[in-house]
C-alpha positions in Angstrom: 0.0 -0.1 0.0 1.3 3.3 -1.0 0.8 6.6 1.0 1.0 10.0 -0.6 4.6 10.5 0.7 5.9 7.4 -1.0 3.9 8.1 -4.1 5.2 11.6 -4.2 8.8 10.5 -4.0 8.3 7.9 -6.7 6.8 10.5 -9.0 10.0 12.6 -8.6 12.4 9.7 -8.8 10.8 8.1 -11.9 10.6 11.7 -13.4 6.8 11.3 -13.9 6.6 14.5 -12.0 9.0 17.2 -10.9 11.6 18.0 -13.7 10.4 15.6 -16.7 11.9 14.7 -20.0 9.2 16.7 -22.0 10.8 19.8 -23.3 9.5 23.4 -23.0 10.1 24.0 -26.6 7.8 21.0 -27.5 5.0 22.0 -25.1 5.0 25.7 -26.4 4.8 24.4 -30.0 1.7 22.2 -29.1 0.2 25.1 -27.2 0.5 27.4 -30.3 -1.0 24.7 -32.5 -3.8 24.3 -30.0 -4.4 28.1 -30.0 -4.6 27.9 -33.7 -7.0 25.0 -33.5 -4.8 22.6 -35.4 -6.6 19.1 -35.3 -3.2 17.6 -34.4 -3.3 19.3 -30.9 -7.1 19.3 -30.4 -7.3 15.4 -30.1 -10.9 15.4 -30.8 -11.9 18.3 -28.7 -13.8 21.2 -30.1 -13.2 24.0 -27.8 -16.2 26.1 -26.9 -14.3 29.4 -27.2 -11.0 30.7 -28.3 -7.9 29.8 -26.4 -5.0 32.2 -27.1 -1.5 31.1 -26.3 -1.5 33.2 -23.1 -4.6 31.4 -21.8 -3.4 28.1 -22.4 -0.1 29.0 -20.6 -2.0 30.1 -17.6 -4.2 26.9 -17.7 -1.2 24.7 -18.0 0.4 26.6 -15.1 -2.6 25.9 -12.9 -3.2 22.4 -13.8 0.4 21.2 -14.2 2.6 23.7 -12.4 4.6 24.5 -15.6 5.8 28.0 -15.9 3.1 30.5 -17.2 5.9 32.8 -18.3 5.8 33.1 -22.1 9.6 34.3 -21.8 10.4 30.9 -20.6 11.1 29.2 -23.8 13.6 26.4 -23.3 14.6 23.7 -21.0 12.8 20.7 -19.5 9.3 21.1 -18.4 8.3 20.9 -14.6 5.1 19.2 -13.2 4.2 20.0 -9.6 3.9 16.5 -8.0 1.3 17.7 -5.6 -0.9 18.4 -8.4 -0.4 15.0 -9.7 -1.3 13.3 -6.4 -4.4 15.4 -6.1 -5.3 14.5 -9.5 -4.8 10.8 -8.9 -7.1 11.0 -5.8 -9.8 12.5 -8.0 -9.2 9.8 -10.6 -9.7 7.2 -7.7 -12.9 8.8 -6.7 -14.3 8.4 -10.2 -13.2 4.7 -10.3 -15.0 4.1 -7.0 -18.1 5.8 -8.2 -18.1 3.6 -11.4 -17.5 0.5 -9.4 -20.1 1.4 -6.9 -22.8 1.5 -9.6 -21.3 -1.3 -11.8 -21.1 1.0 -14.7 -19.8 -0.3 -18.0 -16.3 1.0 -18.8 -14.4 1.6 -21.9 -10.6 1.8 -21.6 -8.2 2.8 -24.5 -4.8 4.0 -24.9 -2.6 5.9 -27.5 0.5 4.9 -25.5 0.3 1.1 -25.6 4.1 0.6 -25.1 4.1 2.7 -21.9 0.6 2.7 -20.5 -0.9 -0.7 -21.2 0.0 -2.2 -17.9 -1.5 0.8 -16.1 -4.8 0.6 -17.7 -5.0 -3.2 -17.6 -4.7 -3.2 -13.8 -7.8 -0.9 -13.8 -9.6 -3.0 -16.2 -9.0 -6.1 -14.1 -10.2 -4.4 -10.8 -13.3 -2.8 -12.3 -14.2 -6.2 -13.9 -13.8 -7.9 -10.5 -16.0 -5.1 -9.1 -18.8 -6.1 -11.4 -18.4 -3.6 -14.1 -18.5 -4.7 -17.7 -15.3 -3.9 -19.5 -16.5 -3.2 -23.0 -14.8 -4.2 -26.2 -16.8 -2.7 -29.2 -15.4 -2.7 -32.7 -12.9 -5.4 -32.0 -11.0 -5.8 -35.2 -12.3 -2.7 -36.9 -10.2 -1.0 -39.4 -9.4 2.7 -38.5 -7.0 4.7 -40.9 -4.6 6.7 -38.7 -2.6 9.7 -39.8 1.1 9.3 -38.9 4.1 11.3 -39.8 4.7 8.7 -42.5 1.3 9.2 -44.0 -2.0 7.5 -43.4 -1.6 4.0 -42.1 -4.4 1.3 -42.0 -4.7 0.0 -38.4 -7.1 -2.4 -36.4 -8.7 -1.7 -33.2 -7.8 -4.5 -30.9 -8.3 -5.3 -27.1 -5.3 -6.5 -24.8 -6.4 -7.3 -21.3 -9.6 -5.1 -21.6 -7.5 -2.1 -23.0 -8.2 -0.8 -26.6 -5.1 -0.1 -28.8 -4.4 0.4 -32.3 -2.2 -2.2 -34.1 -0.7 -1.7 -37.6 -2.4 -4.2 -40.0 -0.3 -7.3 -40.4 1.8 -6.8 -37.3 1.7 -9.7 -34.8 3.6 -10.5 -31.7 3.4 -10.2 -27.9 0.6 -8.3 -26.3 1.3 -4.6 -27.1 4.0 -5.4 -29.9 3.2 -3.3 -32.9 0.8 -1.0 -31.0 0.6 2.4 -32.5 1.3 5.6 -30.7 -1.5 7.8 -31.7 -3.3 11.0 -30.6 -6.3 10.3 -32.9 -9.9 10.5 -31.7 -10.9 8.2 -34.3 -10.6 4.9 -32.4 -12.8 6.1 -29.6 -15.4 7.3 -32.2 -15.3 4.0 -33.8 -15.8 2.1 -30.7 -18.6 4.2 -29.3 -20.3 4.0 -32.7 -20.1 0.3 -32.8 -21.5 0.1 -29.3 -24.5 2.4 -30.2 -25.1 0.5 -33.4 -25.2 -2.9 -31.5 -27.7 -1.5 -29.2 -25.4 -2.9 -26.3 -24.4 -1.0 -23.2 -22.6 2.3 -23.7 -19.9 3.2 -21.3 -20.7 5.1 -18.0 -17.0 5.9 -17.8 -14.2 6.2 -20.3 -10.7 6.0 -19.2 -7.6 6.9 -21.5 -5.4 9.5 -22.8 -5.0 11.5 -25.9 -7.8 11.1 -28.4 -9.7 8.5 -26.2 -10.4 11.0 -23.3 -11.0 14.0 -25.5 -12.9 12.3 -28.1 -15.2 10.6 -25.6 -15.6 13.8 -23.5 -16.4 15.7 -26.7 -19.3 13.2 -27.4 -20.7 13.7 -24.0 -19.3 10.6 -22.1 -17.7 11.1 -18.7 -14.0 10.7 -19.3 -10.9 10.6 -17.1 -7.3 10.2 -18.1 -3.6 11.0 -18.0 -1.9 13.8 -19.9 1.6 15.3 -20.4 2.5 18.9 -20.5 2.6 18.9 -24.2 -1.0 18.0 -24.6 -3.2 20.9 -23.4 -6.5 19.5 -25.0 -7.5 17.4 -22.1 -7.0 20.2 -19.6 -8.9 22.6 -21.7 -11.6 19.8 -22.0 -11.5 19.7 -18.1 -11.8 23.5 -17.8 -14.7 23.5 -20.1 -16.5 20.6 -18.1 -16.2 17.8 -20.8 -13.5 15.9 -19.0 -13.8 15.1 -15.4 -10.2 14.3 -14.1 -7.0 14.8 -16.0 -3.6 13.6 -14.2 -0.6 15.6 -15.2 2.4 13.4 -15.7 5.0 12.5 -18.1 3.4 9.8 -20.4 6.5 8.3 -21.8 8.7 6.9 -19.1 9.2 3.2 -18.4 6.1 1.1 -18.4 7.0 -0.4 -15.0 7.0 3.1 -13.3 3.3 3.4 -13.9 2.5 0.4 -11.7 2.8 2.2 -8.4 0.4 4.7 -9.7 -2.1 1.9 -10.6 -1.8 0.3 -7.2 -2.3 3.8 -5.5 -5.4 4.7 -7.3 -6.8 1.1 -6.8 -6.2 1.4 -3.0 -7.7 4.9 -2.8 -10.7 3.7 -4.6 -11.3 0.7 -2.5 -10.7 -1.7 -5.5 -7.4 -3.3 -4.3 -7.5 -7.0 -3.8 
């Protein structure tokens, strides 16, 4: 069992929070794209109002602890670990609520190589609590835009967690998983669930396009986000995303396991 002190120390040691690997240059570039409503930065969100760069900076300062000074233009980004812990507590509350009413859940990630284990632990615990872990549109084709062009991918589920896999790629669970920011996978999954007249999720858990795309469509969504992805935090500010946990989303996969144990303990879902 992890207390907040041990969790906070782990966040800093693993560089999930504190000084992180994401650079200020990368974050500022994404903030500018978001302010310009570039789809690559919106992640499926359609903001209700304009978000100029100055307001995006102030929001990210409040939510993550990054510098809100526009003159600060280089170096590593910084996440306040206390903000991360507080958001994980809010994340755990939403898990407990979903488990208490045995709500169907949909879980998906655009970071299969890093975050699959974290989400799979949640899927297993929620299933044990009586929640149906949904797997709609299994095997559906989704064309994903990448820096190498549009690639045909398939929507697959590993341990209850949706991910995109390049067509024709096989291997161990998560192997060949595509890193994507696209909202198309969650739109495809939700459309398939609606078409099948089956249960719709009472909670969507994920990152990138999974959380923003679901929130935009009116589903309760919670997730994780790095400092270079302002869209989930804007979605939270506008009331379409319930909880966003600020952390570096590209550290070692094993470093997210203590976070899973913490939120499951806080939510009463530990076994």
